[in-house]
N, C-alpha and C positions, 0 to 999 in steps of 0.2 A: 504493500500500500504506500501511496505517496504522502509524505508528511504534510499535514495540514491542508490536504487537497482532496479529501474524499468526503462525499455525502453519505448519508445512511443507506441510500440505495445503490451505492457503489460507483456513482458517477464521479469523474474527476472535475474539480473546480479549481479556480485560481484563488490564491490567498496571498495577501501582502503582510499578514500578521508576523511580526518579529523580524522583518527584513533588516539587515544592517543599513544604517543611514546612507552609506555611500551608494546604495542601489536605488535610492529614492528618485534620482533624475532619470534612471533607466526605466523604472516603473512608470514615471510620469510620461516619458517619451512614448511608451507603448500605448498609453491611453489617448494621446493627442496627435500622433503623427498620422499623416494621410498617405495613402498608397503612392501617389506620384512623387512624394518627398523621399521615398525609399528607392525607387527604381522606375525607369521608363518602360520596363517589361512587366506588364500587368496581365492577370489571367484573361483569357479570351472571353469576350462577352457572351459567346454561345455556350459557355459552360464546358467546353472541351478541355482536355488536359488531365494528366494522371495526378490524383490527389496525393500529396506527400507532406511530410513535416520534418523539421530539423530542431534539435535541442541546442539552444544557446545557453550554456551552463556557466554561470559565474560562481567561482569559489574564492577562498582566501588561502594563499600559499605563503611561503617564506618571504616573498617580496610583495606581499599585499594582494589586492584583487587580481584575479586571473581568469582566463577563459579556457575551456576544454576544447581541443581540436584533435583531429585525426588526419592521417594521410592515406588516401585511397591506394589500393594496390595498383601497380603499373600494368597489370594484366587485364584490368576491367575494361568493358566496352565503352563506358561513358565516364568522363571526368577522371580518367586514369592518372594516378600519381598526384592528384590534386589534394592539397590540404582542404579540409572541410569541417563543418559541424557534423556530429553524429546525426543520422537521420535516414529516411527513405520513404518508400511508398506506403500508404495505408493498406493494411490487410483487412479482410472482412471482419475479423474478430475485434478490430479496433473500434468498430461502431460507426456512428453517423459522422461523416466529414463536416457537417454543419453544427455538430454538438461537441462532445469531448473526444471524438475520434483522433484529431491531430495531436491532442495531449497524450493519449495512449500510444500513438504511433511513435512520437518523439521519444518517450521513455523506453518503449520496447526496443526500438532500433538502437538507442544508446546502450542499452544493456547487452544486446546481441553483438554490437560492434566493439565495445570497450570493456565489457564486464562490469559496468557501473551498477551499483545497487540502487534501484529506483526509490527505495524506502528512505534514502537520505536526501532526496531532492524535493524541494518545495517549488511548485510552478506558480509564478506570480504575474505572468502577462503573456500576451501574444501580439505579434506585429501583423499588419495587414498581409493578406496572401499575395505572393509574388509569382512570377512566371520565369521558367528557364527554357527559352525557345529551343535550344539545341537538343534537349531531352524531352521536352513536352511536359515537364512536371509543374504542377501548381503547388507551390510550397507555402505552408504555414510555419513561420518561425515562432517557436515556443521558448519563452524565457524562464530559466530556472535558477534557483539559489541552492548551491551545494551545501545544505545545512549540516549534514553529517557526511564528510568525505569518505569514500571507499576506494580501495585499490582499483586502478584501471590499467589495461594493457591490451595488446592485440588478442582478439579471440579467434578470428579466422584469417590467417595470412593470405588466403586467396582473395579476401575482400579489403583487408586493412594492412598497410605497411607499418604504421606505428601510431601510437596514441600519445599525446603530449599536452601540456598546459603552457599557456603564454601569459606572462604578467601583463596586465593592462598598461603598466608603465612602459613596457617595451612597445606596445601597439601605439601609444601616444607619442613616443620618442620620434621627433622629426627625422632623425638620422636613419630610422628604420622604415621610412615611408617613401614611396615612389609611384610612378605611373607605369602600369604594365601595358605593353603594346602587343596585341594579338596579331597573328599573321594576316587576319582579315582587315586589319587596320583599326579595329575597335580598341579604344583606350579606356582604362579603368584603374581605380586605386589598387595599390598592392602594398604588402607588408613583408619585410625581410626579417623574419624572426625564427629563432630555434632552428637554424640551418634550413629553413623552408621559405619558399616564395608563396605567400598567400595572396590569391588573386581571384578574379571572377566573382561569382555570386557571393561567396563567403566574405571576401574582402569588401565587397560593396555593402553588405549588411554591417560589418564591423565599422566601416568608414562612417555610415550614417548614424549608427548608435553612438559612436564617439562624438559626432557632431551635435546630435540632439540631446545628449546627456551633458553637454557643455565641457567635455573632456578633451576635445580636439585642440591641438597646438599647431601654430602655423608651420607649414612644411613646404618643401620645394617641389611644386607640381611639374616643373620642367625636368626633374630627374626621372629618367626612363630606364626600365629594365626589360630585357627580353624574357619570354616565358620559359626559356631553357636555362634561366639563371640558377647557379648552384653556389652555395657558400664555400 
């Protein structure tokens, strides 16, 4: 069961009870941000797209607030080798995509991919649904507070190359920020952290969260990195 997030009938609900004060601006952003403020890629109006969810999990480590990320296996068909939030498509057992289905999917996928113990996670917000055109996923970003941390690591090496946390201080460090240039010419925010290049959908979400939480620091948007960057 998810801490502070279950009703008597088993539905998952969001709760801000007992969140650390530093998460207040994130919770506020989740309640006020509009879809176009997060991305220009929004779900198709006709309802098409595969429903999915990701878990944006904030914890506290030795260097303060941090985020849980994973690196997808290089053998996967889509988004191979990319750092990402834990997550994936909704399964039938997750329930209604318009109710608590995305919450269940985010926790289930995080457990399957990283070994995370969902009972230590408090879900406190969701961001507007977004769209990933290359894979056709309609993604609900689910925000969580890692109230009781549990060990995490690669569960299935065929899906995940590694699991790691990134201090928020490193994500806000201007020296770790750049603009990634896709071969198609698309430009987007990127983070050079933990020997990884975080780009694409995941970097876009982090970039907007830092901005709307008031944590963003001025950085050199003319600094460019290719997608094959390695530390």
